[in-house]
VOGU-3710 file (C-alpha; in Angstrom, 3 decimals, decimal comma):
1> makanqkiam> -33,659/-91,736/-147,384  -36,353/-89,681/-145,606  -39,859/-91,105/-145,666  -42,390/-88,880/-147,414  -45,369/-87,638/-145,354  -48,497/-89,663/-146,108  -51,128/-87,512/-147,808  -54,619/-87,195/-146,344  -57,325/-88,867/-148,393  -60,834/-87,342/-148,199
11> npseniaydk> -63,890/-89,503/-147,681  -65,656/-90,030/-150,999  -68,931/-88,344/-151,839  -71,780/-90,390/-153,239  -75,382/-89,763/-154,241  -77,489/-92,137/-152,150  -81,243/-92,547/-152,518  -83,142/-91,023/-149,628  -84,954/-94,299/-148,866  -81,568/-95,958/-148,256
21> lvlsqenvrr> -80,777/-93,521/-145,413  -81,694/-93,850/-141,716  -81,104/-91,491/-138,785  -78,273/-92,642/-136,532  -78,981/-93,011/-132,833  -75,454/-91,746/-132,163  -76,315/-88,179/-133,272  -75,417/-85,937/-130,306  -78,055/-83,281/-131,013  -81,077/-83,910/-128,804
31> vkdgvsieql> -82,418/-80,427/-128,059  -84,028/-78,336/-130,755  -82,305/-74,975/-131,221  -82,306/-72,227/-133,829  -84,212/-72,682/-137,084  -86,936/-75,324/-136,820  -86,981/-78,500/-138,962  -90,015/-77,174/-140,841  -88,251/-73,889/-141,654  -85,149/-75,788/-142,757
41> aedigrrkll> -87,317/-77,932/-145,037  -88,738/-74,801/-146,643  -85,227/-73,451/-147,189  -84,021/-76,736/-148,748  -87,110/-76,787/-150,948  -86,195/-73,335/-152,289  -82,396/-73,465/-152,588  -81,703/-77,257/-152,365  -79,018/-78,726/-150,109  -76,025/-76,502/-149,372
51> qslnvrpvld> -74,198/-79,108/-147,275  -73,931/-82,857/-147,781  -74,953/-85,443/-145,192  -72,239/-87,327/-143,299  -73,127/-91,062/-143,420  -71,712/-94,485/-142,521  -72,669/-97,832/-144,110  -74,788/-100,186/-142,024  -73,011/-103,562/-141,776  -74,500/-107,015/-141,291
61> gngeetgtfe> -73,294/-109,671/-138,881  -70,409/-110,583/-141,188  -69,229/-106,991/-141,535  -70,636/-106,574/-145,023  -72,489/-103,477/-146,216  -76,252/-103,905/-146,376  -76,869/-101,028/-148,827  -78,356/-98,887/-146,074  -76,545/-95,898/-144,565  -76,999/-94,223/-141,175
71> vpaggrryla> -76,705/-90,443/-140,715  -74,737/-89,461/-137,549  -73,996/-85,865/-138,745  -76,658/-83,894/-140,586  -79,679/-85,293/-138,792  -81,678/-82,045/-139,051  -81,139/-81,952/-142,800  -82,207/-85,611/-143,025  -85,423/-84,906/-141,086  -86,107/-81,822/-143,216
81> lgilvkqkrl> -85,768/-83,976/-146,359  -88,246/-86,403/-144,791  -90,797/-83,602/-144,429  -90,408/-82,814/-148,155  -90,946/-86,501/-148,960  -94,141/-86,586/-146,830  -95,344/-83,468/-148,634  -94,650/-85,337/-151,933  -92,337/-82,521/-152,970  -89,375/-84,927/-152,997
91> aknepipciv> -89,214/-88,466/-154,370  -88,412/-91,282/-151,940  -85,507/-92,455/-154,090  -84,158/-88,971/-154,842  -80,314/-89,149/-154,773  -78,976/-87,201/-151,781  -75,368/-85,878/-151,763  -73,518/-87,680/-148,959  -69,979/-87,932/-147,577  -69,424/-91,640/-146,807
101> nrsgttsaee> -67,064/-92,477/-143,939  -65,831/-96,071/-144,254  -62,487/-95,595/-142,486  -63,724/-96,277/-138,973  -60,948/-94,102/-137,482  -63,510/-92,004/-135,588  -66,799/-92,919/-133,974  -70,205/-91,735/-135,133  -70,654/-89,730/-131,911  -67,327/-87,959/-132,489
111> dslaenvhre> -68,237/-87,002/-136,037  -71,636/-85,668/-134,908  -70,063/-83,648/-132,107  -67,301/-82,250/-134,316  -69,737/-81,036/-136,956  -71,678/-79,024/-134,353  -68,807/-77,817/-132,175  -66,484/-76,680/-134,949  -69,203/-74,616/-136,569  -68,855/-70,850/-135,910
121> nlhpldqfra> -71,891/-68,583/-135,722  -71,921/-65,733/-138,188  -70,502/-62,487/-136,812  -73,232/-59,792/-136,551  -71,171/-57,545/-138,795  -70,998/-60,274/-141,453  -74,736/-60,778/-141,111  -75,245/-57,030/-141,524  -73,089/-56,994/-144,668  -74,927/-59,987/-146,087
131> fralsdqgld> -78,345/-58,443/-145,425  -77,152/-55,210/-146,995  -75,960/-57,083/-150,079  -79,398/-58,712/-150,408  -81,040/-55,335/-149,935  -78,820/-53,882/-152,661  -79,959/-56,742/-154,904  -83,541/-55,531/-154,569  -84,955/-57,640/-151,744  -87,098/-55,744/-149,239
141> veeiaarffv> -86,935/-56,207/-145,483  -89,921/-58,548/-145,306  -88,562/-60,803/-148,055  -85,155/-61,070/-146,392  -86,826/-61,846/-143,056  -89,012/-64,526/-144,660  -86,096/-66,229/-146,417  -83,966/-66,465/-143,282  -86,749/-67,023/-140,772  -86,003/-63,967/-138,652
151> saatvkqrlk> -88,227/-61,059/-137,736  -88,427/-57,965/-139,899  -87,238/-55,986/-136,845  -84,033/-58,053/-136,765  -83,349/-57,296/-140,416  -84,018/-53,573/-139,819  -81,650/-53,606/-136,861  -78,868/-55,214/-138,900  -79,412/-52,829/-141,821  -79,448/-49,901/-139,374
161> lasvspklle> -75,793/-50,642/-138,649  -75,106/-49,141/-142,071  -75,645/-45,740/-140,413  -72,591/-46,298/-138,208  -69,270/-44,835/-139,267  -67,040/-47,356/-141,146  -64,248/-46,344/-138,783  -66,307/-47,516/-135,800  -67,380/-50,695/-137,589  -63,745/-51,486/-138,161
171> lyeqdeirle> -63,067/-51,058/-134,447  -66,030/-53,354/-133,754  -64,589/-55,967/-136,098  -61,354/-55,772/-134,120  -63,290/-56,234/-130,844  -62,364/-52,738/-129,634  -66,047/-51,714/-129,479  -68,872/-53,867/-128,185  -72,012/-54,628/-130,167  -74,155/-52,745/-127,599
181> qimafsisdd> -72,070/-49,625/-128,213  -72,398/-49,960/-131,997  -76,160/-50,263/-131,584  -76,156/-47,074/-129,522  -74,202/-45,214/-132,214  -76,756/-46,284/-134,839  -79,406/-43,809/-133,607  -77,577/-41,042/-135,498  -76,664/-40,910/-139,195  -73,962/-38,299/-138,635
191> harqeqvwer> -70,671/-40,209/-138,967  -68,591/-37,195/-137,955  -70,610/-36,759/-134,764  -70,319/-40,486/-134,001  -66,543/-40,371/-134,351  -66,402/-37,201/-132,250  -68,345/-38,892/-129,436  -66,126/-41,983/-129,564  -63,000/-39,849/-129,422  -64,467/-38,099/-126,393
201> isnnssvqep> -65,174/-41,291/-124,433  -62,634/-43,777/-125,800  -60,055/-43,097/-123,105  -62,499/-43,393/-120,222  -64,121/-46,779/-119,816  -66,517/-45,494/-117,140  -68,420/-43,354/-119,673  -68,616/-45,835/-122,535  -71,978/-47,268/-121,561  -74,572/-47,349/-124,383
211> yyirrlltet> -77,001/-45,089/-122,494  -74,367/-42,364/-122,273  -73,482/-42,674/-125,963  -77,152/-42,194/-126,810  -77,322/-39,193/-124,479  -74,366/-37,495/-126,168  -75,717/-38,162/-129,653  -79,137/-36,712/-128,764  -78,177/-33,841/-126,435  -79,138/-31,192/-129,023
221> tvraddrrav> -82,374/-32,937/-129,983  -85,862/-32,966/-128,480  -87,398/-36,202/-127,228  -90,579/-37,306/-128,936  -92,379/-37,369/-125,591  -91,476/-33,721/-124,931  -94,619/-31,582/-124,767  -93,532/-29,545/-127,791  -93,049/-32,665/-129,905  -96,353/-34,165/-128,775
231> yvgaeayeaa> -98,177/-30,913/-129,533  -96,833/-30,639/-133,090  -96,757/-34,367/-133,844  -94,165/-36,386/-135,746  -96,200/-36,334/-138,957  -96,354/-32,522/-139,164  -92,703/-32,221/-138,126  -91,517/-34,636/-140,829  -93,793/-32,996/-143,405  -91,938/-29,729/-142,672
241> ggvvlrdlfe> -88,620/-31,406/-143,411  -87,668/-32,500/-139,898  -85,890/-35,761/-139,164  -86,777/-38,116/-136,318  -83,931/-40,194/-134,914  -85,020/-43,705/-133,942  -83,370/-46,379/-131,848  -84,198/-49,800/-133,258  -82,443/-51,594/-130,415  -84,051/-49,942/-127,369
251> qdsggwfqda> -87,429/-48,524/-126,423  -87,109/-44,873/-127,436  -90,670/-43,575/-126,773  -90,918/-42,338/-130,335  -87,325/-41,222/-130,845  -85,828/-37,742/-130,973  -86,710/-34,702/-133,076  -83,361/-33,681/-134,528  -84,125/-30,089/-135,579  -85,047/-28,254/-132,356
261> alleqlvfdk> -85,271/-24,851/-134,094  -87,746/-26,157/-136,663  -89,816/-27,757/-133,922  -89,942/-24,490/-131,959  -91,140/-22,616/-135,057  -93,851/-25,212/-135,688  -94,965/-24,923/-132,071  -95,255/-21,140/-132,309  -97,118/-21,322/-135,629  -99,632/-23,801/-134,242
271> lkldaetvra> -100,027/-21,879/-130,998  -100,772/-18,737/-133,005  -103,581/-20,488/-134,893  -104,988/-22,035/-131,725  -104,847/-18,674/-129,967  -106,779/-17,058/-132,825  -109,411/-19,781/-132,493  -109,742/-19,064/-128,770  -109,830/-15,314/-129,463  -112,683/-15,822/-131,928
281> dgwkwveaai> -114,770/-17,164/-129,045  -115,233/-13,588/-127,867  -112,361/-12,910/-125,470  -110,893/-9,413/-125,409  -107,331/-10,734/-125,542  -105,432/-14,013/-125,720  -101,793/-14,636/-124,828  -100,100/-17,841/-125,992  -96,756/-19,356/-124,979  -95,186/-22,762/-124,486
291> sfpyghtsgm> -95,167/-21,975/-120,777  -95,741/-18,949/-118,594  -93,713/-18,034/-115,500  -95,173/-18,704/-112,089  -97,450/-15,882/-110,979  -98,219/-14,640/-114,500  -101,822/-13,987/-113,468  -100,830/-11,921/-110,448  -102,841/-8,718/-110,161  -105,693/-10,004/-112,316
301> rrvyaeqpem> -109,219/-10,803/-111,233  -110,699/-14,022/-112,557  -114,257/-14,742/-113,663  -115,557/-18,257/-114,102  -117,972/-19,996/-116,392  -121,312/-20,889/-114,881  -123,876/-23,522/-115,658  -126,900/-21,897/-117,324  -130,179/-22,071/-115,466  -132,624/-24,699/-116,636
311> saeeidryda> -135,692/-23,653/-118,541  -139,181/-24,345/-117,206  -139,488/-27,336/-119,532  -136,144/-28,722/-118,344  -137,125/-28,280/-114,705  -140,395/-30,138/-115,296  -138,559/-32,945/-117,081  -135,937/-33,154/-114,333  -138,609/-33,375/-111,627  -140,448/-36,097/-113,551
321> vkaeydalda> -137,325/-38,175/-114,137  -136,213/-37,734/-110,518  -139,607/-38,836/-109,211  -139,642/-41,867/-111,502  -136,086/-42,784/-110,485  -136,824/-42,476/-106,738  -140,002/-44,541/-107,009  -138,337/-47,279/-109,036  -135,307/-47,300/-106,739  -137,513/-47,669/-103,668
331> kyaemeeadq> -139,422/-50,501/-105,308  -136,214/-52,280/-106,297  -134,846/-51,971/-102,758  -137,797/-54,017/-101,472  -137,351/-56,821/-104,034  -135,606/-59,985/-102,899  -134,192/-60,954/-106,293  -132,288/-58,960/-108,878  -134,169/-57,724/-111,912  -132,024/-56,827/-114,918
341> eiedkldqlg> -134,810/-54,885/-116,605  -135,248/-52,602/-113,569  -131,477/-52,157/-113,259  -131,260/-51,125/-116,904  -134,124/-48,662/-116,435  -132,450/-47,179/-113,348  -129,213/-46,788/-115,305  -131,094/-45,040/-118,091  -132,848/-42,640/-115,720  -129,631/-42,025/-113,786
351> aeldgfsdrp> -127,790/-41,147/-116,979  -130,542/-38,678/-117,900  -130,307/-37,055/-114,459  -126,539/-36,813/-114,806  -127,080/-35,050/-118,109  -128,912/-32,236/-116,335  -126,068/-31,685/-113,847  -123,302/-32,173/-116,406  -124,450/-29,461/-118,779  -121,508/-27,430/-120,098
361> hvydptqkti> -120,502/-24,292/-118,225  -120,524/-21,076/-120,231  -119,081/-17,610/-119,687  -121,210/-14,502/-119,568  -120,665/-12,727/-122,938  -120,370/-9,393/-121,143  -117,513/-10,790/-119,046  -115,677/-11,930/-122,154  -115,567/-8,379/-123,448  -113,242/-7,337/-120,602
371> agafvtlgan> -111,471/-10,648/-119,892  -108,866/-12,704/-121,692  -107,255/-16,113/-121,787  -103,820/-17,691/-121,587  -103,050/-20,532/-124,002  -100,176/-22,819/-123,103  -98,991/-26,427/-123,322  -99,511/-28,947/-120,562  -96,883/-31,486/-119,554  -98,686/-34,058/-121,732
381> gqmqieagfv> -98,383/-31,859/-124,821  -102,072/-30,964/-124,932  -103,182/-27,358/-125,308  -104,414/-25,814/-122,060  -106,624/-22,761/-121,832  -106,782/-20,635/-118,684  -109,615/-18,234/-119,337  -111,487/-15,481/-117,550  -108,667/-13,168/-116,390  -109,407/-9,451/-116,160
391> rpedeprvet> -106,475/-7,041/-116,290  -106,579/-4,059/-113,914  -106,844/-1,578/-116,767  -109,878/-3,442/-118,144  -111,822/-3,363/-114,887  -115,113/-1,440/-115,124  -114,560/2,093/-113,829  -116,531/2,957/-110,725  -117,196/6,664/-110,361  -116,315/8,210/-107,013
401> ddddeegdge> -116,610/11,689/-105,515  -112,973/12,287/-106,449  -113,732/11,374/-110,044  -116,629/13,814/-110,048  -114,401/16,591/-108,750  -111,700/15,882/-111,346  -113,874/15,079/-114,306  -116,793/17,428/-113,869  -115,032/20,747/-113,368  -117,279/22,499/-115,818
411> drdasqsevd> -120,386/21,447/-113,915  -118,810/22,641/-110,659  -117,997/25,960/-112,231  -121,544/26,222/-113,503  -122,882/25,473/-110,034  -120,617/28,117/-108,538  -121,866/30,506/-111,174  -125,397/29,775/-110,008  -124,368/30,504/-106,440  -122,759/33,781/-107,450
421> sgngvvvngr> -125,871/34,783/-109,330  -128,127/33,829/-106,458  -129,842/31,042/-108,439  -128,801/28,135/-106,087  -126,119/25,650/-105,053  -125,589/21,845/-105,385  -125,112/20,111/-102,058  -124,849/16,374/-101,805  -126,262/16,059/-105,289  -129,298/18,291/-104,661
431> svngtsdgae> -129,912/21,922/-105,587  -130,868/24,267/-102,706  -131,554/28,031/-102,476  -128,891/30,459/-101,395  -128,451/34,138/-100,801  -126,484/36,437/-102,987  -125,191/38,721/-100,262  -123,238/36,051/-98,415  -125,427/36,201/-95,316  -125,879/33,016/-93,285
441> epedegikpl> -128,751/30,760/-94,237  -131,605/30,629/-91,831  -131,573/27,341/-89,901  -135,013/26,461/-91,145  -134,076/26,653/-94,833  -131,810/23,558/-94,906  -129,223/21,452/-93,069  -125,586/22,222/-93,738  -122,955/19,404/-93,855  -121,062/18,767/-90,658
451> pdrlvfdlta> -117,626/20,337/-90,411  -114,838/17,997/-91,421  -113,059/18,405/-88,098  -116,133/17,352/-86,183  -116,646/14,345/-88,405  -113,018/13,331/-87,788  -113,355/13,617/-84,013  -116,585/11,657/-83,895  -115,369/8,847/-86,122  -112,114/8,633/-84,138
461> qktlalrnal> -114,192/7,951/-81,044  -116,218/5,394/-82,965  -113,005/3,730/-84,146  -111,596/3,357/-80,652  -114,871/2,023/-79,317  -115,120/-0,435/-82,170  -111,508/-1,526/-81,655  -112,304/-2,194/-78,013  -115,401/-4,196/-78,926  -113,548/-6,195/-81,589
471> asdvdiafva> -110,764/-7,068/-79,157  -113,310/-8,747/-76,910  -114,610/-11,081/-79,637  -111,867/-13,349/-80,965  -114,075/-15,065/-83,528  -115,251/-11,840/-85,175  -111,713/-10,430/-85,055  -110,559/-13,526/-86,901  -113,250/-13,013/-89,561  -112,336/-9,302/-89,874
481> vlhalvlqvf> -108,668/-10,093/-90,503  -109,652/-12,879/-92,867  -111,931/-10,440/-94,718  -109,024/-8,020/-95,193  -106,720/-10,781/-96,419  -109,271/-12,247/-98,828  -109,938/-8,823/-100,338  -106,249/-8,441/-101,116  -105,696/-12,016/-102,294  -108,761/-12,530/-104,459
491> frfakdscle> -110,010/-9,028/-105,329  -106,653/-7,213/-105,546  -107,904/-3,648/-105,831  -110,915/-3,719/-103,556  -110,545/-1,427/-100,534  -113,647/-2,451/-98,633  -112,026/-3,313/-95,303  -111,882/-1,039/-92,274  -108,759/-2,860/-91,081  -105,542/-1,217/-92,169
501> ismtsnsfgq> -103,820/-4,514/-92,810  -101,674/-4,909/-95,909  -100,294/-8,131/-97,308  -97,533/-8,647/-99,853  -97,415/-11,802/-101,950  -94,340/-12,100/-104,161  -94,936/-14,241/-107,257  -91,206/-14,958/-107,884  -91,817/-14,965/-111,635  -88,084/-14,781/-112,319
511> aqdlaetlwa> -87,447/-18,234/-110,804  -86,874/-20,967/-113,384  -89,598/-23,610/-113,916  -91,295/-22,663/-110,648  -94,759/-23,146/-112,122  -93,999/-26,808/-112,873  -93,258/-27,761/-109,264  -95,667/-29,875/-107,269  -96,079/-27,123/-104,679  -97,000/-24,462/-107,252
521> keiaerheaw> -99,625/-26,748/-108,771  -101,179/-27,562/-105,406  -101,327/-23,868/-104,446  -102,900/-22,989/-107,803  -105,529/-25,727/-107,476  -106,398/-24,645/-103,933  -106,560/-20,979/-104,931  -108,817/-21,685/-107,897  -111,154/-23,803/-105,769  -111,621/-20,885/-103,344
531> drdmpdsdkl> -111,768/-18,326/-106,134  -114,693/-20,132/-107,748  -116,699/-19,776/-104,526  -115,962/-16,093/-103,978  -118,936/-13,696/-104,196  -118,670/-10,040/-105,190  -116,515/-8,019/-102,818  -119,507/-6,227/-101,297  -120,990/-9,598/-100,294  -117,759/-11,050/-98,944
541> wdfllgldea> -118,434/-10,292/-95,266  -121,696/-12,232/-95,220  -120,012/-15,026/-97,162  -117,256/-15,360/-94,553  -119,719/-15,315/-91,682  -121,649/-18,097/-93,372  -118,626/-20,405/-93,597  -118,159/-23,094/-91,014  -115,197/-22,768/-88,677  -113,057/-25,351/-90,484
551> srkalfahca> -113,556/-23,631/-93,839  -112,734/-20,216/-92,382  -109,519/-21,563/-90,883  -108,556/-23,256/-94,157  -109,146/-20,035/-96,094  -107,211/-18,035/-93,502  -104,271/-20,447/-93,741  -104,309/-20,209/-97,537  -104,270/-16,398/-97,527  -101,644/-16,176/-94,797
561> slslnavvep> -99,430/-18,716/-96,565  -99,278/-16,577/-99,702  -97,536/-13,829/-97,765  -94,719/-16,058/-96,481  -91,367/-15,103/-97,968  -88,179/-17,005/-97,144  -86,293/-15,922/-100,268  -82,692/-14,855/-99,803  -81,945/-11,761/-101,877  -78,557/-10,012/-101,886
571> wnrrpgalah> -80,178/-6,570/-101,907  -82,703/-7,343/-99,173  -81,040/-8,732/-96,040  -83,655/-9,994/-93,599  -81,934/-12,140/-90,942  -84,871/-11,960/-88,549  -87,400/-12,926/-91,229  -85,276/-15,842/-92,406  -84,780/-17,080/-88,854  -88,536/-16,833/-88,359
581> adavaatlqf> -89,076/-18,896/-91,541  -86,929/-21,673/-90,072  -88,873/-21,423/-86,806  -92,158/-21,789/-88,703  -90,742/-24,768/-90,608  -89,588/-26,425/-87,381  -93,021/-25,929/-85,839  -94,640/-27,460/-88,930  -92,068/-30,303/-88,881  -91,349/-29,361/-92,479
591> dmvtagwept> -88,303/-30,066/-94,616  -87,649/-30,019/-98,355  -86,877/-33,742/-98,547  -90,314/-34,795/-97,335  -91,755/-32,069/-99,582  -90,308/-33,996/-102,532  -87,255/-31,974/-103,570  -84,351/-33,841/-105,173  -81,239/-32,376/-106,819  -81,381/-32,532/-110,625
601> vdnylgrvtk> -79,343/-31,102/-113,463  -81,938/-28,390/-114,043  -82,663/-27,268/-110,498  -79,140/-27,350/-109,019  -76,326/-29,516/-110,395  -76,216/-27,903/-113,825  -76,082/-24,424/-112,297  -73,119/-24,791/-109,914  -69,382/-25,356/-110,316  -67,748/-28,765/-110,616
611> arivqavrea> -66,336/-28,378/-107,108  -69,858/-27,913/-105,754  -71,081/-31,002/-107,607  -68,269/-33,151/-106,208  -68,882/-31,731/-102,733  -72,571/-32,675/-102,932  -71,768/-36,282/-103,896  -69,084/-36,487/-101,205  -71,504/-35,288/-98,515  -74,266/-37,627/-99,641
621> rgedsaqlid> -72,423/-40,765/-100,778  -68,877/-40,547/-99,455  -65,406/-40,057/-100,890  -65,439/-43,192/-103,078  -68,491/-41,989/-105,009  -67,003/-38,514/-105,340  -63,861/-39,958/-106,925  -65,979/-41,698/-109,557  -66,990/-38,370/-111,073  -64,242/-35,884/-110,158
631> hmkkdlmare> -62,433/-36,401/-113,496  -65,518/-35,960/-115,707  -66,504/-32,980/-117,779  -69,150/-30,823/-116,189  -72,198/-31,884/-118,226  -71,505/-35,573/-117,676  -70,544/-34,941/-114,042  -73,882/-33,198/-113,383  -75,888/-36,054/-114,895  -73,959/-38,747/-113,050
641> aarllegsnw> -74,214/-36,789/-109,809  -77,997/-36,565/-110,225  -78,094/-40,346/-110,551  -75,871/-40,863/-107,500  -77,880/-38,427/-105,374  -81,241/-40,090/-106,034  -82,772/-41,099/-102,717  -79,869/-39,665/-100,706  -81,952/-36,950/-98,943  -79,135/-34,505/-99,643
651> lpeplrlaps> -79,999/-30,792/-99,715  -77,921/-27,721/-100,681  -77,272/-25,200/-97,943  -80,095/-22,735/-98,841  -82,665/-25,521/-98,456  -81,385/-26,863/-95,158  -83,186/-25,794/-92,026  -81,173/-24,629/-89,047  -81,596/-26,730/-85,858  -83,938/-25,183/-83,315
661> sqvvdalddv> -81,018/-24,072/-81,158  -79,528/-22,192/-84,079  -82,870/-20,546/-84,767  -82,882/-19,229/-81,206  -79,315/-17,977/-81,628  -80,256/-16,250/-84,876  -83,155/-14,525/-83,198  -80,866/-13,469/-80,356  -78,503/-11,981/-82,924  -81,355/-10,012/-84,435
671> vdepvedtpa> -82,158/-8,618/-80,980  -78,568/-7,889/-79,963  -77,295/-6,623/-83,288  -80,045/-4,815/-85,210  -79,520/-4,498/-88,951  -78,782/-1,163/-90,546  -81,582/1,415/-90,510  -83,436/-0,580/-87,822  -84,200/1,039/-84,419  -82,189/-0,366/-81,533
681> dtaselpafl> -85,306/-1,219/-79,560  -86,349/-3,907/-82,041  -86,368/-6,475/-79,226  -89,246/-4,785/-77,521  -91,211/-4,950/-80,778  -90,788/-8,691/-81,299  -94,051/-10,625/-81,228  -94,567/-12,684/-78,104  -93,983/-16,054/-79,739  -90,640/-14,878/-81,161
691> adqagisand> -89,670/-13,337/-77,844  -90,429/-16,626/-76,088  -88,314/-18,603/-78,562  -85,460/-16,169/-78,157  -85,601/-16,477/-74,355  -87,038/-12,977/-73,858  -89,566/-12,619/-71,085  -92,193/-9,960/-70,777  -90,338/-8,531/-67,778  -87,331/-7,768/-70,016
701> aedgdgdhll> -89,297/-5,291/-72,077  -88,958/-1,570/-71,717  -91,431/0,819/-70,103  -94,939/-0,507/-70,131  -93,645/-4,070/-70,203  -96,338/-6,691/-70,301  -99,160/-4,286/-71,119  -99,605/-5,616/-74,640  -99,438/-9,199/-73,352  -102,108/-8,479/-70,752
711> aae> -104,255/-6,847/-73,390  -103,870/-9,886/-75,600  -104,973/-12,097/-72,722
//
């Protein structure tokens, strides 16, 4: 007959007075971890024991029970109960639920180890569901955090998982999605969008990183640190019904503004109000925009605010304070020990002196009546005002002789009528007598104007003589050319130069985000610094003569640089000019890498084909890196390529400079094969420095070879 399996008998449970229990030295837990003993005591005090202690009887020398029990498993609970006893919240003889092990089949150390090892930590999803259940029962975040001794942020993070699609949570429960990915999905409340993103990336493990999930979920949003979002502010945006997406698991710099269209409208509404405020300050016009294209002020003259002159009383006060400061400073310099009272007085006087020099600059009210201002947003989201720009049509009209002839026809007719009637004639603004019969005036009755032909001949001689004199003085010739350039760069419509030199400066306003580049900002700052120092155009010559040599050269370089044009345009082929641009760059030891250019999604990668993107990565990082992205969709490919190309020094073809040998070849091609509509003798017209680079000597020129070089010498 088969023997029946012996049934397992559980260890009995008994209520044992706390003062009959002692902590076993065989307890394997030595290092504190997780909830502290004090926190556990508070939890037991509120909800009582949830788990019994595991104890063994203490035996005497004869193997008999002494009535005392040691606790090998549950030591933290035992110590927590001891804290409650010390706080007199628990009686010493309070019965404690215990499981008593008298079998001796396992050791105390084994029981202690088994209790800790076999315990499974709660799955984050189970914790989330439990926190949600407590929240549904009416507990707020702070109360839940206090009861379970976790931070309020932890509770918010777990509750935030409720915004994740149940379909994705199920995949997480089945270990098909990692916790980091679930946390990334939680930044959006749109379950359909979450599932769409997962479907898009689920078959490609290389694009399942949390950062990419966040990028896909926020690609139609606006970051909170975007200048538009900073300008409007989260409070105003949310008050208008907008929603801000937040990431509770990562630093999100304020999150993402979900409704881009609403944000744009709020920006325009606020800009309109701010522009009206600026307009009320007396400007003739104000234009407002989130950003303006590079060169938007081209063709406009600018006026600047000036510091008002000090009154007589202010001058007297300034002189008195300055004298007192100098005297006290001289006295203090002779003292051997520091004197805090004198230092404080010097600081006070210095601050008062600074107040005189730091007085606010103001615009002339008469200038405001013809000038305007541009209102835009800076990169930091703060409103920026560029004021003092005068449009050409608002410039004060200066009457000329031509204007008089066109506008004062009636007066001219009246004067002619006077001549016909013998009453007189207007010459050079003065009325003189005439004769009615057309006879010549006697020489002694007035001086007639010189004939135009004679004036032309005389001034032609003067011009040649002056040219010859100017050619002999390099310094003055430099100033004369600089004067002509400055007139065109800073005064636009002034024609006060005798040099027939014209300069073109293309603003390239159609180029995307050109105004935000480092180079555009540096040029603008340099231009404004010079513009502030410019006198009226009729005083410019004396101003230039008064500059030191270094300043004149710096101003000349600035003006000349604005005329440089290395843009490739399909309708304007300029092989010689482009080759010259590379020659200039080589001479300057310039390249776009050292200038700070790097390929990004906006400036290159997002505007070319996938094949071009892969080619760029292959050239910069090799075939292995190219294969990492060649299967991606274009938007992801462009972003990943930008990351791979960081620090690679890679440049697209239009930004690469030809080696010096190729520059020479290009110049040779220009000489040998002139472009359409260009005379065949272009080579003889090349400047000397280009001719030298192209290997052309002065002896190779046509008739009169070397004459212009000798003249230059």
